[in-house]
All heavy atoms as an XYZ file, in Angstrom:
715
protein
N       0.852     -1.179      0.000
C       0.000      0.000      0.000
C       0.895      1.239      0.000
O       1.754      1.386      0.842
C      -0.904     -0.014      1.231
C      -1.747      1.212      1.349
S      -2.893      1.200      2.725
C      -1.825      1.552      4.084
N       0.654      2.090     -0.925
C       1.396      3.341     -1.036
C       0.562      4.444     -0.400
O      -0.397      4.943     -0.982
C       1.690      3.645     -2.497
C       2.560      4.853     -2.689
O       3.028      5.430     -1.683
O       2.786      5.234     -3.845
N       0.938      4.818      0.813
C       0.126      5.780      1.587
C       0.041      7.142      0.912
O      -0.932      7.863      1.092
C       0.662      5.892      3.023
C      -0.420      6.465      3.926
C       1.920      6.710      3.102
C      -0.296      6.052      5.341
N       1.010      7.471      0.097
C       0.984      8.766     -0.581
C      -0.060      8.810     -1.687
O      -0.478      9.883     -2.102
C       2.362      9.087     -1.153
C       3.400      9.317     -0.076
C       4.789      9.550     -0.635
O       4.952      9.565     -1.868
O       5.705      9.713      0.177
N      -0.504      7.651     -2.172
C      -1.472      7.603     -3.262
C      -2.883      7.246     -2.790
O      -3.720      6.872     -3.598
C      -1.015      6.617     -4.337
C       0.219      7.114     -5.058
O       0.380      8.304     -5.286
N       1.101      6.211     -5.404
N      -3.140      7.357     -1.496
C      -4.484      7.099     -0.987
C      -5.434      8.186     -1.479
O      -5.051      9.341     -1.638
C      -4.499      7.084      0.542
C      -3.800      5.924      1.218
C      -3.802      6.129      2.731
C      -4.452      4.604      0.869
N      -6.681      7.801     -1.697
C      -7.702      8.761     -2.107
C      -8.473      9.186     -0.865
O      -8.866      8.358     -0.058
C      -8.633      8.099     -3.127
C      -9.717      8.971     -3.637
C      -9.184      9.989     -4.623
C     -10.350     10.810     -5.155
N     -10.049     11.527     -6.325
N      -8.631     10.483     -0.682
C      -9.324     11.030      0.482
C     -10.630     11.685      0.054
O     -10.682     12.371     -0.967
C      -8.446     12.079      1.181
C      -7.264     11.499      1.894
C      -6.107     11.161      1.210
C      -7.306     11.293      3.261
C      -5.015     10.623      1.873
C      -6.223     10.764      3.936
C      -5.076     10.431      3.241
N     -11.657     11.462      0.870
C     -12.945     12.127      0.696
C     -13.407     12.615      2.059
O     -13.225     11.929      3.070
C     -14.017     11.154      0.187
C     -13.877     10.733     -1.250
C     -13.207      9.570     -1.591
C     -14.455     11.485     -2.269
C     -13.097      9.162     -2.910
C     -14.349     11.086     -3.590
C     -13.671      9.926     -3.905
O     -13.568      9.536     -5.209
N     -14.037     13.766      2.085
C     -14.713     14.186      3.315
C     -15.970     13.333      3.445
O     -16.423     12.706      2.478
C     -15.091     15.666      3.245
O     -16.099     15.855      2.270
N     -16.559     13.314      4.634
C     -17.790     12.549      4.840
C     -18.867     13.022      3.863
O     -19.538     12.205      3.214
C     -18.279     12.657      6.307
C     -19.658     12.054      6.456
C     -17.300     11.986      7.257
N     -19.025     14.327      3.740
C     -20.058     14.874      2.850
C     -19.799     14.482      1.400
O     -20.725     14.092      0.669
C     -20.119     16.391      2.992
N     -18.549     14.584      0.979
C     -18.206     14.243     -0.398
C     -18.403     12.750     -0.652
O     -18.931     12.347     -1.694
C     -16.762     14.650     -0.686
C     -16.348     14.462     -2.125
C     -14.914     14.888     -2.382
O     -14.118     15.005     -1.424
O     -14.592     15.087     -3.554
N     -17.992     11.915      0.296
C     -18.165     10.466      0.153
C     -19.641     10.106      0.071
O     -20.031      9.227     -0.703
C     -17.502      9.740      1.314
N     -20.447     10.802      0.841
C     -21.894     10.556      0.820
C     -22.478     10.912     -0.542
O     -23.270     10.153     -1.102
C     -22.569     11.366      1.926
C     -24.041     11.130      2.047
C     -24.617     11.935      3.203
C     -26.116     11.781      3.274
N     -26.699     12.599      4.328
N     -22.075     12.041     -1.081
C     -22.638     12.479     -2.362
C     -22.092     11.674     -3.546
O     -22.725     11.612     -4.593
C     -22.385     13.966     -2.583
O     -21.013     14.220     -2.801
N     -20.931     11.047     -3.367
C     -20.304     10.265     -4.441
C     -20.165      8.800     -4.032
O     -19.202      8.135     -4.389
C     -18.919     10.832     -4.754
C     -18.929     12.237     -5.284
C     -17.524     12.716     -5.550
C     -17.524     14.133     -6.099
N     -16.155     14.611     -6.354
N     -21.144      8.298     -3.292
C     -21.021      6.966     -2.695
C     -20.740      5.874     -3.727
O     -19.887      5.019     -3.506
C     -22.276      6.624     -1.885
C     -22.107      5.388     -1.061
C     -21.266      5.378      0.035
C     -22.784      4.221     -1.394
C     -21.099      4.232      0.794
C     -22.625      3.078     -0.641
C     -21.777      3.084      0.454
N     -21.429      5.893     -4.858
C     -21.194      4.873     -5.894
C     -19.752      4.919     -6.394
O     -19.111      3.881     -6.568
C     -22.154      5.060     -7.064
O     -23.463      4.780     -6.661
N     -19.247      6.105     -6.609
C     -17.866      6.277     -7.065
C     -16.890      5.781     -5.998
O     -15.924      5.095     -6.309
C     -17.594      7.744     -7.382
C     -16.179      8.032     -7.812
C     -15.932      9.516     -8.086
O     -16.857     10.265     -8.376
N     -14.680      9.926     -7.990
N     -17.153      6.118     -4.754
C     -16.288      5.709     -3.646
C     -16.241      4.182     -3.549
O     -15.170      3.587     -3.406
C     -16.752      6.331     -2.308
C     -16.028      5.727     -1.126
C     -16.560      7.838     -2.337
N     -17.402      3.538     -3.650
C     -17.423      2.080     -3.540
C     -16.697      1.423     -4.712
O     -15.996      0.428     -4.521
C     -18.860      1.531     -3.423
O     -19.632      1.959     -4.545
C     -19.514      1.998     -2.135
N     -16.836      1.973     -5.893
C     -16.112      1.428     -7.051
C     -14.601      1.587     -6.877
O     -13.833      0.669     -7.140
C     -16.575      2.087     -8.347
C     -17.861      1.546     -8.890
C     -17.827      0.057     -9.163
O     -16.880     -0.430     -9.822
O     -18.751     -0.639     -8.693
N     -14.182      2.760     -6.444
C     -12.755      3.015     -6.233
C     -12.190      2.116     -5.132
O     -11.019      1.746     -5.168
C     -12.514      4.476     -5.887
C     -12.683      5.412     -7.057
C     -12.393      6.860     -6.685
O     -11.737      7.129     -5.657
O     -12.837      7.743     -7.441
N     -13.026      1.771     -4.153
C     -12.549      0.953     -3.032
C     -12.210     -0.468     -3.458
O     -11.522     -1.181     -2.734
C     -13.581      0.925     -1.903
O     -14.680      0.098     -2.233
N     -12.673     -0.879     -4.633
C     -12.320     -2.209     -5.137
C     -10.849     -2.279     -5.513
O     -10.247     -3.351     -5.486
C     -13.183     -2.571     -6.340
C     -14.641     -2.776     -5.990
C     -15.442     -3.075     -7.241
C     -16.921     -3.235     -6.927
N     -17.706     -3.480     -8.148
N     -10.270     -1.131     -5.866
C      -8.877     -1.092     -6.305
C      -7.951     -0.478     -5.262
O      -6.788     -0.842     -5.176
C      -8.765     -0.306     -7.612
C      -9.497     -0.936     -8.757
C      -9.384     -0.099    -10.007
C     -10.213     -0.705    -11.120
N     -10.323      0.166    -12.266
N      -8.445      0.489     -4.513
C      -7.609      1.228     -3.560
C      -8.343      1.412     -2.243
O      -9.570      1.403     -2.200
C      -7.275      2.622     -4.115
C      -6.525      2.553     -5.404
O      -5.465      1.972     -5.481
N      -7.091      3.142     -6.444
N      -7.572      1.637     -1.192
C      -8.170      2.012      0.079
C      -8.629      3.463     -0.033
O      -7.915      4.310     -0.556
C      -7.152      1.899      1.223
C      -6.706      0.495      1.485
C      -5.427      0.088      1.161
C      -7.559     -0.424      2.070
C      -5.004     -1.198      1.407
C      -7.150     -1.714      2.323
C      -5.870     -2.107      1.990
N      -9.817      3.728      0.448
C     -10.367      5.084      0.424
C     -10.445      5.577      1.862
O     -11.005      4.909      2.729
C     -11.781      5.109     -0.197
C     -11.798      4.468     -1.586
C     -12.331      6.519     -0.213
C     -10.951      5.186     -2.618
N      -9.880      6.746      2.120
C      -9.888      7.321      3.458
C     -10.981      8.383      3.514
O     -11.046      9.268      2.661
C      -8.524      7.944      3.808
C      -8.561      8.569      5.189
C      -7.415      6.913      3.696
N     -11.843      8.261      4.517
C     -12.913      9.229      4.730
C     -12.497     10.111      5.902
O     -12.144      9.612      6.969
C     -14.256      8.536      5.052
C     -14.601      7.456      4.014
C     -15.369      9.571      5.194
C     -14.810      7.968      2.623
N     -12.535     11.410      5.676
C     -12.129     12.345      6.722
C     -13.345     12.993      7.365
O     -14.392     13.156      6.738
C     -11.211     13.446      6.156
O     -11.925     14.196      5.182
C      -9.954     12.855      5.535
N     -13.166     13.344      8.613
C     -14.197     14.064      9.358
C     -13.492     15.225     10.033
O     -12.520     15.025     10.760
C     -14.842     13.133     10.388
C     -16.024     13.717     11.097
C     -16.673     12.658     11.978
C     -17.893     13.222     12.654
N     -18.514     12.212     13.528
N     -13.954     16.432      9.760
C     -13.296     17.642     10.261
C     -11.823     17.690      9.866
O     -10.968     18.106     10.638
C     -13.456     17.750     11.771
C     -14.894     17.835     12.207
O     -15.707     18.467     11.544
N     -15.223     17.183     13.305
N     -11.546     17.208      8.656
C     -10.195     17.258      8.118
C      -9.252     16.188      8.618
O      -8.090     16.146      8.223
N      -9.725     15.283      9.469
C      -8.873     14.220     10.017
C      -9.348     12.859      9.517
O     -10.552     12.606      9.475
C      -8.922     14.230     11.549
C      -8.376     15.491     12.157
C      -8.464     15.422     13.658
C      -7.985     16.730     14.288
N      -8.112     16.706     15.735
N      -8.416     11.972      9.150
C      -8.815     10.620      8.725
C      -9.570      9.908      9.842
O      -9.123      9.887     10.983
C      -7.481      9.926      8.448
C      -6.498     11.025      8.250
C      -6.972     12.169      9.094
N     -10.742      9.367      9.512
C     -11.576      8.684     10.502
C     -11.936      7.267     10.092
O     -12.094      6.406     10.943
C     -12.884      9.463     10.733
C     -12.709     10.747     11.488
C     -12.474     10.533     12.976
O     -12.992      9.564     13.555
O     -11.745     11.351     13.561
N     -12.108      7.026      8.788
C     -12.586      5.739      8.306
C     -11.812      5.322      7.064
O     -11.271      6.169      6.360
C     -14.076      5.813      7.936
C     -14.927      6.453      8.996
C     -15.302      7.781      8.898
C     -15.346      5.728     10.088
C     -16.088      8.384      9.868
C     -16.130      6.318     11.073
C     -16.506      7.642     10.969
N     -11.829      4.022      6.809
C     -11.253      3.502      5.576
C     -12.300      2.621      4.916
O     -12.914      1.773      5.567
C      -9.966      2.685      5.842
C      -9.454      2.047      4.560
C      -8.909      3.563      6.472
N     -12.512      2.833      3.629
C     -13.411      1.993      2.854
C     -12.534      1.060      2.035
O     -11.598      1.499      1.361
C     -14.315      2.829      1.917
C     -15.241      1.933      1.110
C     -15.105      3.854      2.719
N     -12.841     -0.223      2.135
C     -12.041     -1.230      1.435
C     -12.999     -2.200      0.757
O     -14.033     -2.561      1.333
C     -11.094     -1.945      2.429
C     -10.271     -3.012      1.747
C     -11.834     -2.507      3.601
C      -9.225     -3.636      2.630
N     -12.662     -2.598     -0.462
C     -13.480     -3.575     -1.170
C     -13.518     -4.900     -0.419
O     -12.566     -5.256      0.286
N     -14.617     -5.634     -0.567
C     -14.800     -6.852      0.202
C     -13.739     -7.902     -0.115
O     -13.258     -8.595      0.786
C     -16.207     -7.422     -0.025
C     -16.523     -8.567      0.881
C     -16.693     -8.357      2.239
C     -16.634     -9.857      0.383
C     -16.969     -9.413      3.089
C     -16.919    -10.912      1.228
C     -17.086    -10.695      2.592
N     -13.339     -8.039     -1.369
C     -12.300     -9.018     -1.712
C     -10.985     -8.687     -1.011
O     -10.309     -9.578     -0.492
C     -12.081     -9.088     -3.222
C     -13.228     -9.789     -3.933
O     -13.961    -10.559     -3.277
O     -13.388     -9.565     -5.147
N     -10.626     -7.412     -0.987
C      -9.409     -7.005     -0.278
C      -9.558     -7.237      1.222
O      -8.615     -7.636      1.896
C      -9.073     -5.541     -0.546
C      -8.488     -5.311     -1.904
C      -7.988     -3.888     -2.021
C      -7.304     -3.728     -3.357
N      -6.361     -2.648     -3.359
N     -10.754     -6.991      1.744
C     -11.020     -7.221      3.161
C     -10.823     -8.702      3.510
O     -10.184     -9.035      4.506
C     -12.443     -6.763      3.499
C     -12.858     -7.088      4.904
C     -12.379     -6.340      5.969
C     -13.719     -8.137      5.160
C     -12.757     -6.640      7.271
C     -14.103     -8.441      6.448
C     -13.613     -7.690      7.509
N     -11.367     -9.585      2.682
C     -11.206    -11.022      2.927
C      -9.728    -11.416      2.910
O      -9.278    -12.172      3.770
C     -11.973    -11.841      1.896
C     -13.477    -11.799      2.072
C     -14.206    -12.795      1.180
C     -13.833    -12.707     -0.264
N     -14.647    -13.533     -1.154
N      -8.992    -10.903      1.932
C      -7.559    -11.207      1.857
C      -6.825    -10.691      3.091
O      -5.951    -11.365      3.636
C      -6.948    -10.607      0.587
C      -7.368    -11.306     -0.668
C      -6.771    -10.629     -1.893
C      -7.278    -11.277     -3.158
N      -6.774    -10.616     -4.365
N      -7.178     -9.503      3.538
C      -6.550     -8.919      4.719
C      -6.842     -9.765      5.953
O      -5.941    -10.055      6.752
C      -7.050     -7.483      4.913
C      -6.483     -6.699      6.077
C      -4.975     -6.553      5.956
C      -7.138     -5.335      6.158
N      -8.081    -10.188      6.128
C      -8.454    -11.021      7.277
C      -7.756    -12.380      7.224
O      -7.294    -12.884      8.252
C      -9.972    -11.214      7.348
C     -10.742     -9.950      7.686
S     -10.376     -9.327      9.344
C      -9.240     -8.010      9.005
N      -7.651    -12.963      6.033
C      -6.932    -14.235      5.894
C      -5.464    -14.071      6.246
O      -4.865    -14.925      6.909
C      -7.082    -14.799      4.483
C      -8.459    -15.352      4.230
O      -9.156    -15.765      5.155
N      -8.875    -15.353      2.981
N      -4.872    -12.965      5.798
C      -3.482    -12.684      6.117
C      -3.288    -12.554      7.627
O      -2.359    -13.124      8.201
C      -3.028    -11.407      5.404
C      -1.648    -10.971      5.775
C      -0.545    -11.642      5.284
C      -1.456     -9.897      6.625
C       0.737    -11.243      5.630
C      -0.189     -9.492      6.981
C       0.919    -10.175      6.483
N      -4.183    -11.823      8.284
C      -4.088    -11.652      9.737
C      -4.215    -13.006     10.431
O      -3.474    -13.299     11.374
C      -5.147    -10.649     10.239
C      -4.762     -9.243      9.783
C      -5.290    -10.712     11.761
C      -5.814     -8.194     10.038
N      -5.140    -13.850      9.966
C      -5.289    -15.185     10.550
C      -4.011    -16.003     10.399
O      -3.591    -16.694     11.328
C      -6.459    -15.936      9.907
C      -7.807    -15.453     10.394
O      -7.866    -14.802     11.460
O      -8.802    -15.735      9.706
N      -3.385    -15.929      9.225
C      -2.151    -16.675      8.994
C      -1.025    -16.163      9.898
O      -0.280    -16.957     10.487
C      -1.730    -16.572      7.534
C      -2.620    -17.365      6.605
C      -2.221    -17.211      5.154
O      -1.038    -16.939      4.863
O      -3.111    -17.361      4.297
N      -0.904    -14.856     10.020
C       0.128    -14.273     10.880
C      -0.125    -14.661     12.335
O       0.797    -15.016     13.066
C       0.160    -12.731     10.728
C       0.596    -12.342      9.331
C       1.054    -12.096     11.782
C       1.980    -12.801      8.943
N      -1.381    -14.630     12.744
C      -1.729    -15.009     14.112
C      -1.336    -16.464     14.367
O      -0.727    -16.779     15.392
C      -3.221    -14.809     14.353
C      -3.682    -15.279     15.716
C      -5.131    -15.029     15.973
N      -5.961    -15.537     14.891
C      -7.255    -15.327     14.793
N      -7.887    -14.596     15.689
N      -7.945    -15.825     13.804
N      -1.645    -17.350     13.424
C      -1.297    -18.761     13.580
C       0.217    -18.946     13.654
O       0.711    -19.711     14.482
C      -1.875    -19.592     12.438
C      -3.391    -19.669     12.475
O      -3.981    -19.354     13.537
O      -3.981    -20.037     11.442
N       0.949    -18.237     12.801
C       2.413    -18.337     12.832
C       2.965    -17.824     14.157
O       3.872    -18.408     14.734
C       3.031    -17.556     11.672
C       2.839    -18.155     10.292
C       3.330    -17.175      9.227
C       3.573    -19.477     10.164
N       2.400    -16.737     14.635
C       2.838    -16.171     15.908
C       2.587    -17.163     17.044
O       3.437    -17.368     17.904
C       2.123    -14.848     16.181
C       2.499    -14.237     17.508
C       3.732    -13.609     17.662
C       1.655    -14.330     18.598
C       4.104    -13.069     18.878
C       2.022    -13.796     19.823
C       3.240    -13.166     19.956
O       3.604    -12.645     21.170
N       1.423    -17.784     17.030
C       1.081    -18.730     18.096
C       2.015    -19.931     18.103
O       2.288    -20.502     19.158
C      -0.372    -19.191     17.963
C      -1.410    -18.103     18.243
C      -2.810    -18.632     17.965
C      -1.300    -17.602     19.670
N       2.536    -20.306     16.955
C       3.500    -21.400     16.898
C       4.826    -21.022     17.547
O       5.578    -21.877     17.982
C       3.751    -21.808     15.439
C       2.602    -22.511     14.738
C       2.931    -22.678     13.249
C       2.302    -23.859     15.377
N       5.110    -19.723     17.600
C       6.392    -19.229     18.097
C       6.385    -18.791     19.556
O       7.442    -18.564     20.124
C       6.855    -18.045     17.238
C       7.120    -18.400     15.794
C       8.361    -19.265     15.642
O       9.335    -19.063     16.390
O       8.343    -20.145     14.773
N       5.231    -18.642     20.197
C       5.215    -18.025     21.524
C       5.803    -18.900     22.611
O       6.282    -18.386     23.606
C       3.804    -17.553     21.937
C       2.833    -18.719     21.981
C       3.339    -16.430     21.070
C       1.475    -18.337     22.550
N       5.759    -20.205     22.451
C       6.396    -21.079     23.424
C       5.599    -21.291     24.693
O       5.527    -22.396     25.195
N       4.999    -20.281     25.254
C       4.244    -20.394     26.494
C       2.755    -20.451     26.155
O       2.131    -19.429     25.889
C       4.530    -19.189     27.395
C       3.821    -19.269     28.735
O       3.063    -20.239     28.970
O       4.034    -18.357     29.551
N       2.167    -21.658     26.176
C       0.757    -21.808     25.780
C      -0.215    -20.995     26.629
O      -1.303    -20.667     26.175
C       0.478    -23.300     25.955
C       1.805    -23.948     26.023
C       2.773    -22.918     26.513
N       0.162    -20.627     27.846
C      -0.744    -19.845     28.686
C      -0.990    -18.456     28.091
O      -2.000    -17.821     28.372
C      -0.198    -19.721     30.104
O       0.995    -18.966     30.111
N      -0.073    -17.977     27.267
C      -0.232    -16.668     26.632
C      -1.215    -16.713     25.472
O      -1.675    -15.675     25.006
C       1.115    -16.143     26.156
C       2.052    -15.835     27.305
C       3.322    -15.208     26.818
C       4.218    -14.914     28.017
N       5.436    -14.254     27.628
N      -1.544    -17.923     25.042
C      -2.470    -18.071     23.918
C      -3.802    -17.385     24.199
O      -4.350    -16.702     23.337
C      -2.681    -19.553     23.598
C      -3.750    -19.791     22.571
C      -3.511    -19.518     21.225
C      -5.009    -20.260     22.920
C      -4.487    -19.716     20.272
C      -5.995    -20.467     21.978
C      -5.726    -20.194     20.654
O      -6.696    -20.386     19.715
N      -4.335    -17.552     25.398
C      -5.627    -16.947     25.738
C      -5.564    -15.425     25.676
O      -6.499    -14.784     25.200
C      -6.112    -17.408     27.111
C      -6.597    -18.843     27.136
C      -7.738    -19.114     26.162
O      -8.668    -18.291     26.072
O      -7.682    -20.155     25.488
N      -4.465    -14.841     26.137
C      -4.313    -13.381     26.059
C      -4.316    -12.915     24.606
O      -4.971    -11.927     24.251
C      -3.019    -12.930     26.733
C      -3.017    -13.186     28.228
O      -4.118    -13.240     28.818
O      -1.921    -13.320     28.795
N      -3.593    -13.624     23.773
C      -3.508    -13.274     22.354
C      -4.873    -13.454     21.703
O      -5.326    -12.609     20.928
C      -2.441    -14.137     21.652
C      -1.057    -13.789     22.218
C      -2.482    -13.938     20.146
C       0.011    -14.770     21.855
N      -5.542    -14.551     22.034
C      -6.869    -14.812     21.480
C      -7.842    -13.696     21.860
O      -8.647    -13.250     21.032
C      -7.364    -16.164     21.989
C      -8.544    -16.716     21.232
C      -8.745    -18.166     21.568
C      -9.946    -18.296     22.468
N     -10.284    -19.679     22.809
N      -7.766    -13.212     23.097
C      -8.638    -12.121     23.540
C      -8.386    -10.839     22.750
O      -9.326    -10.116     22.398
C      -8.452    -11.857     25.039
C      -9.019    -12.972     25.901
O      -9.835    -13.771     25.393
O      -8.622    -13.052     27.082
N      -7.125    -10.558     22.457
C      -6.784     -9.361     21.684
C      -7.425     -9.430     20.305
O      -8.042     -8.473     19.839
C      -5.253     -9.197     21.579
C      -4.672     -8.823     22.936
C      -4.890     -8.149     20.512
C      -3.165     -8.898     23.007
N      -7.304    -10.575     19.646
C      -7.881    -10.716     18.309
C      -9.396    -10.746     18.353
O     -10.059    -10.272     17.440
C      -7.317    -11.950     17.604
C      -5.943    -11.708     17.041
C      -4.820    -12.106     17.729
C      -5.783    -11.052     15.837
C      -3.554    -11.860     17.223
C      -4.518    -10.806     15.321
C      -3.407    -11.206     16.023
N      -9.968    -11.246     19.424
C     -11.428    -11.227     19.580
C     -11.908     -9.774     19.675
O     -12.920     -9.408     19.075
C     -11.833    -12.013     20.832
C     -13.307    -12.039     21.084
C     -14.059    -12.788     19.999
C     -15.531    -12.852     20.368
N     -16.387    -12.914     19.234
N     -11.182     -8.932     20.414
C     -11.540     -7.527     20.510
C     -11.502     -6.854     19.146
O     -12.367     -6.037     18.816
C     -10.591     -6.812     21.482
C     -10.808     -7.185     22.925
C      -9.753     -6.571     23.853
O      -9.044     -5.644     23.427
O      -9.655     -7.052     24.994
N     -10.491     -7.180     18.356
C     -10.371     -6.621     17.018
C     -11.566     -7.033     16.168
O     -12.163     -6.233     15.453
C      -9.050     -7.042     16.350
C      -7.873     -6.379     17.070
C      -9.047     -6.696     14.855
C      -6.526     -6.907     16.662
N     -11.950     -8.305     16.255
C     -13.086     -8.800     15.472
C     -14.383     -8.142     15.925
O     -15.264     -7.872     15.113
C     -13.186    -10.321     15.592
C     -12.055    -11.030     14.876
C     -11.989    -12.519     15.163
O     -12.826    -13.019     15.959
O     -11.113    -13.179     14.610
N     -14.518     -7.875     17.217
C     -15.723     -7.235     17.734
C     -15.874     -5.799     17.252
O     -16.978     -5.281     17.155
C     -15.751     -7.268     19.272
C     -15.989     -8.667     19.803
O     -16.464     -9.531     19.034
O     -15.695     -8.909     20.989
N     -14.760     -5.151     16.944
C     -14.787     -3.787     16.430
C     -15.490     -3.746     15.080
O     -16.209     -2.820     14.775
C     -13.359     -3.202     16.323
C     -12.790     -2.995     17.715
C     -13.357     -1.898     15.544
C     -11.331     -2.621     17.742
N     -15.299     -4.781     14.305
C     -15.896     -4.835     12.976
C     -17.373     -4.899     13.129
O     -18.176     -4.426     12.504
C     -15.412     -6.069     12.202
C     -13.930     -6.060     12.017
C     -13.412     -7.415     11.589
O     -14.200     -8.271     11.179
O     -12.216     -7.606     11.662
């Protein structure tokens, strides 16, 4: 991801151009700003699935390396919180 090439829309602009924003999100991450500050990211569903699969793979690899199985529950709770945010 090239952060310098992200497309930014204000909330009002994204609302008025919603179809365009959703189409663009299939190819690039779209940042929605509120009061001039980045607040949200719109991402196409296929990219979202790939991102979630990648996170799952990294989590599994990390769990293989931690050595202390008691820490697994702490790590699992962290990822559960992340999933609940969605």
